[in-house]
C-alpha positions in Angstrom: 175.2 272.2 -76.2 177.0 274.0 -73.4 179.3 272.5 -71.0 180.2 273.2 -67.3 182.9 272.1 -64.8 180.5 269.2 -63.7 179.3 268.2 -67.3 180.7 267.5 -70.5 179.1 267.9 -73.9 179.3 265.1 -76.4 178.1 266.0 -79.9 177.8 264.3 -83.1 176.0 264.9 -86.4 173.1 262.9 -85.3 172.5 263.6 -81.6 174.0 264.6 -78.2 174.0 263.5 -74.7 174.7 265.4 -71.6 176.4 263.1 -69.0 178.4 263.2 -65.8 182.1 263.3 -66.4 182.8 260.8 -63.7 180.9 258.2 -65.5 183.4 258.2 -68.3 186.1 256.5 -66.4 183.8 254.6 -64.1 182.2 251.1 -64.5 178.6 252.4 -64.5 177.1 253.8 -67.7 174.1 256.2 -67.0 171.7 257.2 -69.6 169.5 259.9 -68.4 169.2 263.1 -70.7 169.2 262.1 -74.2 168.3 264.5 -76.9 167.6 262.2 -79.9 168.0 263.6 -83.4 166.3 261.8 -86.4 164.7 259.3 -83.9 168.0 257.6 -83.1 170.1 257.4 -80.0 173.7 258.9 -80.3 176.2 260.2 -77.9 179.3 259.6 -75.9 177.8 257.2 -73.5 176.3 255.1 -76.4 179.8 255.2 -78.0 181.2 253.8 -74.8 178.7 251.0 -74.9 179.4 250.1 -78.5 183.2 250.1 -78.3 183.2 247.4 -75.7 185.1 249.2 -73.1 186.0 246.4 -70.5 185.5 248.6 -67.6 181.9 249.4 -68.6 179.9 246.5 -67.1 176.7 248.2 -65.9 173.9 250.2 -67.8 171.5 252.4 -66.0 168.6 254.1 -68.0 166.2 256.1 -66.0 162.7 255.5 -67.6 160.9 258.0 -65.5 158.2 259.9 -67.3 159.3 263.4 -65.8 159.4 266.2 -68.2 163.1 266.7 -67.7 163.9 263.2 -68.9 163.5 263.0 -72.8 163.8 259.2 -72.7 159.9 259.2 -72.5 160.1 260.5 -76.0 162.1 257.8 -77.7 160.8 256.1 -80.7 160.5 252.4 -81.4 163.7 252.8 -83.5 165.5 254.2 -80.6 164.6 251.5 -78.3 165.6 248.8 -80.8 168.9 250.4 -81.4 169.6 250.3 -77.7 168.8 246.8 -77.7 171.2 246.1 -80.6 174.1 248.0 -78.7 173.4 245.9 -75.6 173.5 242.7 -77.5 176.6 243.6 -79.2 178.5 244.4 -75.9 180.6 241.6 -74.6 181.5 243.2 -71.2 178.0 244.4 -70.1 177.0 242.4 -67.0 173.9 244.5 -65.8 171.2 246.4 -67.4 168.9 248.4 -65.2 165.9 250.3 -67.0 164.0 251.6 -64.1 162.3 255.1 -63.2 164.8 255.5 -60.2 168.1 254.2 -59.7 167.3 253.2 -56.1 163.9 252.3 -55.0 162.5 254.9 -52.4 158.8 254.3 -52.0 156.4 254.2 -54.8 157.8 256.5 -57.5 156.4 257.2 -60.8 155.9 254.4 -63.2 158.5 254.2 -65.9 157.8 254.6 -69.6 158.7 251.0 -70.6 155.5 249.7 -72.0 154.6 246.7 -74.1 155.5 248.7 -77.4 158.8 249.7 -76.1 159.6 246.3 -74.8 158.9 244.8 -78.2 161.2 247.2 -79.9 164.0 246.8 -77.1 163.9 243.0 -77.2 163.6 242.9 -81.1 167.2 244.4 -80.9 168.2 242.5 -78.0 167.6 239.0 -79.3 170.8 237.5 -77.8 173.4 238.6 -75.3 176.1 236.3 -74.1 177.3 238.8 -71.3 174.3 240.0 -69.5 174.0 238.5 -66.0 171.4 240.8 -64.4 168.3 242.7 -65.8 166.3 245.0 -63.7 163.0 246.3 -65.4 161.2 247.1 -62.2 158.5 249.7 -61.9 157.6 250.2 -65.6 154.3 249.9 -67.5 154.6 246.7 -69.5 152.3 243.7 -69.2 151.8 240.4 -71.0 153.0 241.8 -74.2 156.2 242.9 -72.8 156.8 239.4 -71.3 156.0 237.9 -74.7 158.6 240.0 -76.3 161.2 238.8 -73.8 160.6 235.2 -74.4 163.1 234.5 -77.2 165.9 236.4 -75.4 165.1 234.3 -72.2 165.2 230.9 -74.0 168.4 231.9 -75.6 170.4 233.3 -72.7 173.0 231.2 -71.4 174.3 233.5 -68.7 171.3 235.5 -67.2 171.3 234.9 -63.5 168.8 237.6 -62.1 165.8 239.1 -63.6 163.6 241.7 -61.7 160.1 242.7 -63.1 158.7 243.8 -59.8 155.9 246.4 -59.9 154.6 245.9 -63.3 151.1 245.3 -62.2 149.8 244.4 -65.5 151.8 241.2 -66.1 149.0 239.2 -64.3 148.9 235.5 -64.1 149.0 235.0 -68.1 152.4 236.8 -68.1 153.8 234.9 -65.2 152.9 231.6 -66.9 154.8 232.9 -70.1 157.8 234.0 -68.0 158.0 230.6 -66.1 157.8 228.6 -69.1 160.5 230.8 -70.9 163.1 230.3 -68.1 162.7 226.6 -67.9 166.1 225.9 -69.2 167.9 229.1 -68.4 170.5 229.3 -65.6 168.2 231.8 -63.8 169.0 232.0 -60.0 166.9 235.0 -58.9 163.4 235.8 -60.1 161.6 238.9 -58.8 157.8 239.0 -59.7 156.3 241.0 -56.9 153.5 243.3 -57.2 152.6 242.1 -60.8 149.0 241.3 -60.3 149.3 237.6 -60.3 146.4 235.7 -58.8 146.7 232.3 -60.0 150.0 230.2 -60.1 150.3 227.0 -62.2 153.7 225.2 -61.7 154.4 222.5 -64.1 156.8 220.0 -62.8 158.6 220.0 -66.1 159.1 223.8 -66.2 161.0 224.4 -63.1 164.3 226.2 -63.5 167.0 223.9 -62.4 169.1 226.6 -60.6 166.4 228.8 -59.1 167.6 230.0 -55.6 165.2 233.1 -55.0 161.6 233.7 -56.0 159.9 236.8 -55.1 156.0 236.8 -55.4 155.2 239.5 -52.9 152.4 241.8 -53.3 150.2 239.6 -55.6 146.9 237.7 -54.7 148.2 234.3 -54.1 145.8 232.2 -52.0 146.0 228.7 -50.7 145.6 227.1 -54.2 148.7 229.1 -55.2 150.5 227.8 -51.9 149.6 224.3 -53.1 151.2 224.8 -56.6 154.2 226.4 -54.9 154.9 223.1 -52.8 156.0 221.6 -56.0 159.1 223.7 -55.8 159.7 222.6 -52.2 158.9 219.0 -52.7 161.1 218.7 -55.9 163.9 216.1 -55.0 166.7 218.2 -56.3 165.4 221.6 -55.4 167.7 224.6 -55.1 165.2 227.1 -53.8 166.5 229.0 -50.8 164.4 231.9 -50.6 160.6 232.3 -51.2 159.0 235.7 -50.5 155.2 235.7 -50.2 154.5 238.8 -48.1 151.4 240.9 -48.9 149.3 238.2 -50.5 146.1 236.5 -49.7 147.4 233.6 -47.7 145.6 232.3 -44.6 146.0 229.5 -42.1 145.2 226.8 -44.6 147.9 228.2 -46.9 150.3 228.1 -44.0 149.5 224.5 -43.3 150.1 223.5 -46.9 153.5 225.2 -46.9 154.5 223.7 -43.5 153.5 220.2 -44.5 156.0 220.7 -47.7 158.8 222.0 -45.6 158.9 219.1 -43.0 161.3 217.2 -45.1 162.8 220.1 -47.0 166.4 221.0 -46.2 167.0 223.7 -49.0 164.8 226.7 -48.1 166.3 229.1 -45.7 164.0 232.0 -45.8 160.2 232.2 -46.1 158.6 235.6 -45.8 154.8 235.5 -45.1 154.4 238.8 -43.3 151.5 241.2 -44.2 149.3 238.2 -44.9 146.4 239.6 -42.7 144.4 236.4 -42.8 147.2 234.5 -40.8 146.0 234.0 -37.3 147.6 232.6 -34.2 146.8 229.2 -35.4 148.9 229.6 -38.6 151.7 231.0 -36.5 151.5 228.0 -34.2 152.0 225.8 -37.3 155.2 227.6 -38.1 156.4 227.2 -34.6 155.7 223.4 -34.7 157.5 223.2 -37.9 160.8 224.4 -36.5 160.4 222.9 -33.0 158.0 220.1 -32.6 157.5 219.6 -28.9 155.2 216.5 -29.0 158.3 214.2 -28.5 162.0 214.0 -28.3 162.0 212.3 -31.7 159.6 214.9 -33.2 162.0 217.7 -32.0 165.0 216.0 -33.6 163.1 215.6 -36.9 161.8 219.0 -37.0 163.0 221.6 -39.7 166.5 222.8 -38.7 167.2 224.9 -42.0 164.7 227.9 -41.9 166.0 230.8 -40.3 163.3 233.5 -41.2 159.6 233.6 -41.7 159.4 237.3 -42.8 160.0 240.8 -41.8 157.0 241.5 -39.5 153.3 241.1 -39.7 151.2 244.2 -40.0 153.3 247.0 -38.3 156.7 246.1 -39.6 160.1 244.6 -38.9 161.3 244.0 -35.3 164.7 242.6 -34.2 164.8 240.1 -31.4 168.1 238.3 -30.2 169.8 238.9 -33.6 166.8 237.2 -35.5 164.2 239.0 -37.4 160.9 238.9 -35.5 158.0 237.7 -37.6 155.0 239.1 -35.9 153.9 242.6 -35.2 150.2 242.2 -35.9 147.6 242.8 -33.3 147.2 239.1 -32.7 150.3 239.2 -30.7 152.3 242.0 -28.8 155.3 243.4 -30.6 156.9 243.5 -27.1 157.5 239.8 -27.6 157.1 238.6 -23.9 159.2 235.6 -23.0 156.2 233.1 -23.2 154.8 234.5 -26.3 154.6 232.5 -29.5 156.9 234.9 -31.4 159.5 234.6 -28.9 159.4 230.9 -29.0 159.4 230.8 -32.8 162.5 233.3 -32.8 164.3 231.1 -30.3 164.1 228.1 -32.6 165.0 230.2 -35.7 167.9 231.5 -33.7 169.1 228.0 -33.2 168.8 227.2 -36.8 170.8 230.3 -37.7 173.5 229.6 -35.3 174.1 226.3 -36.8 173.6 227.4 -40.4 176.4 226.1 -42.7 177.8 223.6 -40.1 178.6 220.2 -41.5 176.2 218.2 -39.3 173.4 220.8 -39.0 170.4 218.6 -38.3 172.0 216.7 -35.5 173.5 219.5 -33.8 170.5 222.0 -34.1 168.1 219.2 -33.0 170.2 218.3 -30.0 170.4 221.9 -29.0 166.4 222.2 -29.3 166.1 219.0 -27.2 168.3 220.4 -24.4 166.9 224.0 -24.3 163.2 223.0 -24.5 162.5 219.2 -24.0 164.7 219.0 -20.9 163.6 222.3 -19.5 160.2 221.8 -17.8 159.3 225.4 -18.0 160.0 225.8 -21.6 158.4 222.5 -22.5 155.2 223.5 -20.5 154.9 226.6 -22.4 155.5 225.1 -25.8 153.1 222.3 -25.2 150.5 224.9 -24.4 151.2 226.9 -27.5 151.3 223.8 -29.6 148.2 222.2 -27.9 150.2 219.2 -26.8 149.6 217.2 -23.6 152.1 218.0 -20.9 153.6 214.8 -19.2 157.1 214.9 -18.0 157.0 211.1 -17.1 156.1 210.3 -20.6 159.1 212.4 -21.8 161.6 210.5 -19.7 159.9 207.3 -20.7 161.3 207.9 -24.1 164.9 207.9 -23.0 166.8 204.4 -22.7 167.2 203.9 -18.9 170.9 203.3 -19.4 171.4 206.8 -20.6 169.2 208.5 -17.9 172.3 209.2 -15.6 174.0 211.2 -18.5 170.7 213.1 -19.3 170.3 214.0 -15.7 173.7 215.4 -15.4 173.0 217.3 -18.6 169.8 218.9 -17.2 171.7 219.9 -14.0 174.4 221.5 -16.0 172.4 223.5 -18.4 169.3 224.3 -16.3 170.3 224.1 -12.6 169.2 222.3 -9.5 165.6 223.0 -9.6 165.3 221.6 -13.0 167.5 218.6 -12.0 164.9 217.9 -9.2 162.0 218.0 -11.6 163.9 215.6 -13.8 164.6 213.2 -11.0 161.0 213.0 -9.9 159.9 212.3 -13.4 162.5 209.9 -14.2 162.7 208.0 -10.8 160.9 205.0 -12.2 163.4 204.8 -15.0 166.3 205.1 -12.5 165.0 202.1 -10.6 164.6 200.1 -13.7 168.1 201.1 -14.6 169.3 199.7 -11.3 167.3 196.5 -11.7 168.1 196.1 -15.3 171.9 196.4 -14.3 171.6 193.7 -11.7 169.6 191.4 -14.1 172.1 191.9 -16.9 175.0 191.0 -14.3 173.2 187.9 -13.4 172.7 186.8 -16.8 176.4 187.4 -17.4 177.3 185.1 -14.6 174.8 182.5 -15.7 176.2 182.4 -19.2 179.7 182.2 -18.0 178.9 179.1 -15.8 177.3 177.6 -18.8 180.5 178.3 -20.8 182.6 176.7 -18.2 180.4 173.6 -18.2 180.4 173.2 -21.9 184.2 173.7 -22.0 184.6 170.9 -19.6 182.2 168.6 -21.7 184.2 169.7 -24.8 187.5 168.4 -23.2 185.9 165.1 -22.3 184.6 164.6 -25.7 187.8 165.3 -27.2 189.6 162.8 -24.9 187.1 160.1 -25.8 187.7 161.0 -29.4 191.4 160.7 -29.0 191.1 157.2 -27.2 188.9 156.0 -30.3 191.5 157.2 -32.9 194.5 155.4 -30.9 192.3 152.1 -30.7 191.7 152.5 -34.5 195.5 152.8 -35.1 196.3 149.7 -33.0 193.7 147.6 -34.7 195.1 148.6 -38.0 198.6 147.6 -36.9 197.4 144.2 -35.6 195.7 143.3 -38.8 198.6 144.2 -40.8 200.8 142.0 -38.5 198.3 138.9 -38.9 198.3 139.2 -42.6 202.0 139.3 -42.8 202.2 136.0 -40.6 199.6 134.0 -42.9 201.7 135.0 -46.0 204.8 133.5 -44.4 203.0 130.2 -43.5 201.9 129.6 -47.2 205.5 129.8 -48.4 206.8 127.4 -46.1 
């Protein structure tokens, strides 16, 4: 095999590998152009994998079926040998077996099918070093998942598994996978575009550390949403990211998820974009989840954790005020006018985002929403319309303790100006009068009880004087009795 200034030839008795010289000293092992001999994998890069070089932490094997890539010609023995070498390496942290090193659209499907997966994981029965495995966009299905089960059940360090775009996995393969990772330390699980239609979540098979679950591009419907709520309602749930874009979710599915998220303080991102059956009603349910305008108490008890609902419905992702806009579908204009539902939603998500990570998130974010929406008559009117809530400013101020009204009114003037202060004064005038009357009433009650205290104090002093006189009389009587008894004793003696 010839060499050039950019490439180095590594030969052995059994095989050879052309590789980039820079990879020899870097931390990224790249298998690309194997020329297997005697159905086995040999070469310089494999040698580096085998000798446990500490600076070799990542393995990339391009599984594209292009003619220039002879990986597609590997035998079962070659795949099994690769699995053994990976299992025997104590420094390898990441293994990527994909058709392209970086996803750029829908590239060709990789050659890693059920048969190759069976051989690979027959060799890779155990690895104590692997943290991430990426098998995206290959050709395996249920059989490939089945071959992974022993490894997944035994793995103590695997944190991330990506099997996106293996569309033959189906619902059966997902069920096998879900049960296999039950006791694993898995944190990130990517199962998008895998042909999953039906999801069954068993409460006893929920990974304890799962933070990210990607189920994009499947066919999940409201029944699937109902199963996913088991993850959201779990008392000690760790789930932070749930990706459900490009599924079959409608307004009913949104309602199911929203109900589960009312008391959830774990989930940060929920992507529901490109679910074309979600209408304005479903979007309104999302808005009400993060800023319920029906009452001040409801606003304070809204979800203050979510910062994102997706990347954009229909025609893509839009940015608005630093928060990803959720909607680009024909239902709503992508221009996001100020009174549009997406603008209101992004405002609420933005408040959550600004307070994310703060110690007293719920209290601070809730207070901010009350000030910016409940105490602003224009914002409140707009939100009431979008959430189909009756508008009544008087009812709003009746929720506030009259003793706190002066402070609230000062806050309205400070944050929203004189015009809003006037609206607030008109709406709270009855409360202000009741505050004055209440104050006078309380002052009168104080005076009344003070006079009672004085009267009782005088009575107590009189009673104490009488008690003292009685005690003194008792002492005198006892002394006289003793004296009489003493005189009687003397007479008897005489």
